[in-house]
Structure formats: structure tokens, C-alpha cells
N, C-alpha and C positions, 0 to 999 in steps of 0.2 A: 425103451430103445432110444439111443441118441439120434437126433435128427441128422440125416446125411447132408453134407455140404454140396454146393453146386459143383465144386471141383471133383468130388467123388462120383457124382452122377455123370459128369462129363467124361471122366475116365472110363467108367463102365460102358458108356455108349460110344466111346471113340469119337467124340466131338469136342468142340471148344466150350469153355465155360460161358462165353457170351451167347452161344447158340442155345444152351440150356436155359439161361436167363430169359432169353426172348421167348422160348417155347413155353416156359412156365408162367411167363408174364402176359401171355395172350397176344403177343405181337404178331403182325401180319407176315413179316418176311421170313417165315419158316414153313416148309412144306407140311402138308397134313400128315404124311407118312412119318416124317422125322419127328413131328410134334407128338404123335401117338406113341412112337417108340420111346421117346424121352420120358413122357408121363408114365408109361408102363414101368420103365426101369426105376423111376423115382418112387413109385408106389411100392415096388418090390423091396427097395432099400429102406422103406419106412418113412418116406416124405409125406407130409400131410397134404394131399391133393384136393381135399374137400373145399378149400377156399381159393382154388386157382381162378384167375381171371378168365372169363369166357372169351375164346377167340372170336372176334367179330368178323363176320363175313360181309364184305362190301357188296352193295347192290349196284355200285357204279363200275362200269366197264369202259375201257378206252380201246379203240380200234387203231392198231398200228398198221399203216398201209404202205406197201412198197412194191415196185415192179420186180419181176424175177431177175432182170438184168442188174438192178441195183444191189439186190441181195447177194449176188455173186461176188461183188467187190468187197471181199472180207476185210482187206487191209484198211480201206477207207471207212466203210459204213458200219461194220459189225460192232466196233467199240461204241459208236453213238447209239445204235439200236439196243445193245446190251445195257448201256447206262440208262437209257430211257425206261426200259422194262424193269430193271431192278429198282429204280427210284420210284416208279409208279407203284410197285409192289410194297415198298416201304411206306408209301402214303395210303395204304389200304385200298388200292385200286386194282381191279382185275384187268390184265392185259390180254387182248385177243389180236390175232394177226390175219391180215387179208393181203393176198398176193395176186397181182394181175399181170397180164402180158400187154406190153405197150402197144402192140399192133392189133389187139383183140378186145377193144372196149366196145361192148354192145349193150343193148337194152337189158339183157339178162343180168349182166354184171352191175349195171346202174341200179336195177331193181333191187338187187341184194343189198347194196349200200343204202338205198332209200329206206329199206325195211329194217335196217339195223337199229337195235334199241340201245346202242352204246351212248354214253354220256358225253363223249368227246372223241375227236378224230385227229390223228397225227399222220401226215403224209411225208414220206422221205423222198426229197429231191424231185422226182418225176411226178408232177401233179397235173394231169390233163384237165382242161377246163371243164369237160363234162363231169368228171369226178368231183372237182371242187364245187361246181354249181349244185350238184346233187346233195352234197353234204352241207353246204352253207344254207340251203333251203330248209334244213332241219332245225335251224336256229340254235345250234349247239356249238361249242368251241371247236374251231378247225385251225390246225397249225400245220404249216408247211416248213420243213427243215431244208435249208439251202435250196430255195425254189429255182427250178430250171427256167421258169417264166414268171412274169409278174402276176400276182393275184390280189386284187384290191380288197376282196371281202374276207380273206383269210389272214391270220396272224403269221408273219414270216420271220423265221429265225435265220438270220444271214450272218456270213462271215464279214470281217472288215476288209472287203475286197478293194474298194476304192482307196481307203486310207493306207492300207498296207503296201499296195503297189506304188502309191505316191511316195511312201517312205523308201521303198526299194530304189526307185528312180533317183530320189534325192541322195541316197547313199552313193550311188554310182557317180553322180555329178560331183559329190564331195571328194571322190577318189580320182577326179580329174578326167572322167569320160565326157566327151562332147557328142560323139556319134553313138547314140543309144537307140536300139530297136526294141519294139514290142512284137512278140511272136505268139499268135493265138488265133482264136476263132470267135468272133462276136456272135455268130448265129448259134453257137453250141449251147450256151447257157447264159442266164442273167449274171452269174458270178464272173464269167469271162468278160462280158461287156463292161461290168463295173471295174474290173481290173485294168482293162484297156483305158477306160475313162480316167482312172487314177494316174496312169502313165501320161496321158495326154495333158492333163491338168498341170502336172509337175513340169513337163517339157515347156508348156506355154508360159509358166511362171519364170522360166529361165531361158526364154526364147532368144535372148541376145547372145547366149554363149553355147547353145546346144543345137543339134540338127536331128529332128525326129525322123523315124522310119517305122511305120506300122506294117508288119507282114501278117496280113489277115487271110486265113485260108478257110475253105469249106470243110467242116469236120463231119459231114453227113455219114461217112463210112467209119467214123470213130478211129481213124488212124493216128490222130493227135500229132500230125506233122504234114508238111508239104515241102519235101526236100528240094524240089525244083525251085520253088519260090524263095526259100531261104538262101540257096546257093546263088541265085541271081542277085539277090540283095547284097550278099556278102562280097560278090565280085564287082558290083557297081559302086558300093559305098565303103568308106574306111570305118566300118562299124567295129567298135572295141568292146561293146557290152550289149547283152540281150536280156530283157526282162520277159519271162515266159508266163503264160496264163496258168500253167500248173507244172508239177514236177515231171510228169510223163513227157510233156512237150519239151521241157528243158533237157531231159535225157536224150530225146530224139535230136534236139538242136546240137548237143555235144557230139553225137555220132556224125552229123553232117559236117560240123566244124573239123572233126578229126579226118574226115575224108578229103577235106581241102588242105590237109597237111598244116593245119593251124592247131594251136594248143590252148586249152582252157586251164587256168585263167591268163596265161602269159600273153596270148594274143587277143583273146576275147573272153570277157567275164560273162558268166551266166547265172541268173537267179530264177528259181522256180517258186512254186506255191503249193502247199498241202502237207509237206513233211511226211511223205510216205517212207516206209522203212528202207526201200532200195537206195534212196538218195544219200542216206548216211553211210552206206557201205561201198558206194562206188568211188572211183578215183578219177578226178578229185571229188571230195565230198561236196555234195550240192548245198549251196546256200538257199534257204527257203523260208517260208512262213509256216509256223506251227498252227494247226487247227486243233484246239483243245477239245478233242472228241468226247472224253468222259464228262468234262464239265458242261459241254453243250447239251449232252443227253440229260444230265441232272437238271439243268435250267429249263429245258423243254418240259420235262416231266413235272417239275415244281410249278411252272406256269399253268399247265393243264390242270393239275390238282387244285390250285388256288382258284382257277376259273370255275371249276365244278363246285367247290366248297363255298366260295364267296360271291359267285355270279359277278365277277369283276368286269369292268369295261374292257373290251377286246383292244389290244394294241395293234397298230398297223405293222410295225417292224421292230424287231429286237436284233441289234447288231452286236456280235461277239468279237472281241478283240483277238487278233492273231499276231503273235509276237515273231519278230525276225530272228532267225537262227543263221548267223553268219559263219560259214564254214570255209571251204577252200576254193570255191569256184568263182569268186570275184576278188579283185585286188586293185590297188592303185595303178594308174597308167604310168608306165615306165617312160621317163623323159629322155 
């Protein structure tokens, strides 16, 4: 009997040729059920399965930790989480998940984490000190992605918050804006504070020609806006541009600007940060900074895999570049 080709096996199983190749080659990124189905069909078609590579099951597991609130933000976090999980699987690492409530961190929860036998830990954004301390004490790799607060003992994967907002402010100055405001909440997260610092640094470097205005609100209730503060600032100062701490804040700023019978960008330019889907489809389309979510997930997973495999020295911070996407919400000042 003529040996069946991978194409034939793939067609019979209703899968791709690449998936068949990975299954018969003993690769890790194929589910056990799919692998078994492909091998069974290959055998039926006359494929010699006696010399198949044995699928190696990893003894190394990685615990992916996130609060339930964060996991609900599908637009922002799910691409990163999915990318982390798939890349870890391709590196022959088993992924486990641990979800917690931000207001319910108790001894029982910490005991579960302390007793975990995983080889590394990845925390998404919200990383309470009690949790980080419990994991760091295990002397295994601990990574926090976009840390909400600073953690000296964990490796932090961060976005280019400072550099990006510096560049956004610089761009507005180049467009002729002199009264540029920053709108955000320093207490909300480390990312927001760094974005504010980038704005302040750029304004300071151009202090002879610009007039700074920081509109900083308390975001404890997660409203991502303070319409009263913004309205007061816009009525007091001839602000022609606003750099916002993220896209949601930028969208709320545009709503406030519209209520004051002003137009974006004709009267006031607005720039956000995050590149969430809504910003691309609003009118005007929002200028923003793209967070490369899939690439970040891949780099986090590769870093963890290498840390486990090579016992490499832990890095303090890894900063991922976020590129500017200039759309319709900012423009040159009309003379």
C-alpha cells in the first residue's frame, strides 16, 4: 500500500496539513484528543505510526493570575492573555489559571498560592502586594504585566508610557499648540502616572513657548472622567489640545468638549492611549498609541519559558514600544 501523504490525512480529518505535521511530529501545541484522532486516521490509511515521535508532556506549569474585573475587559486584556497562553503551550509549558476578587484577598487565597507547585507566575495588571510577596518568597520567576503599582522584586512588563506621551505632546507642539492639557488620574495606576510624567517632561523642555495644565482627577469609582474639572479648565484657559491618559478618558473628554459647543479637532485636538476598537470607529477617529497586545503576550511567555529553562537573571523592567496612530482627532492650529 502506498504511504498516505499529510495532505490526505488532513483532508480525511478535516484539519490543516500543518496540524497533522505537528501531531505526528510529537509537538506540544496540539490537543490530546485531536492528536489521537489524527494518529488513528493515519493508521487506518496505512501510515507507519511505529516510529512516531513520543509527545513529551511537560512537568513545568505556569500559573496565570488575574482579577475577575480585569478578565471582563475582553477588548484590552484577552488578546494578551490568549497570546501568553498559546506561546507557553508552544514552548511545552502547561498553563493554569487563578482568578481572585480584588476586595477578597485573605489567608485562604494566599495559602493556595504559597502551596502552588508551578514553576513560574504571571500576574495581569492588578498585583496586590500580598500576592506578589507570597509568590516572590517561592524564589521562582514572577512577572507582572502592565503593573498597576510598582513591584521591586518582580519582573515588570510595561508599555512605553513616558516616551509615548512625550512624543504625543511633542507632536502637538509641532502642530502649533501652546496651551496643551493632560487629562488623567495619577492615583489610578503606574501607567497613568508615567504618561503624566512624559507630558510634564516635554512641556518643561519647551517651557518658553507652552503653557501646561494638568487636570488630574480621582478615579476611585472607575468613571475615567471628571466633567466638572475639565469644563472648569476649558472655561478658564484657552486650551487647544488635550493629551489623555487612555482612550476611554479621551472619549469622555470629547463628550465634554461637545457639550461646550466646541468641536474636535477644529477647536480642541485630543489624543488618547491604548488603541481600543471603539476609537477607530468614532467620529472623529481617535488618535492614539497602539499597544501591541499579541506581541506583548508572546514576549512575556518567551521570557518566562527562558527563565524556567536557563535560570536566567531576572530583569527589573521590560518596556515595550507603543507606536503612535495619528487619525482625525488632532490637527494643526489654525492661524
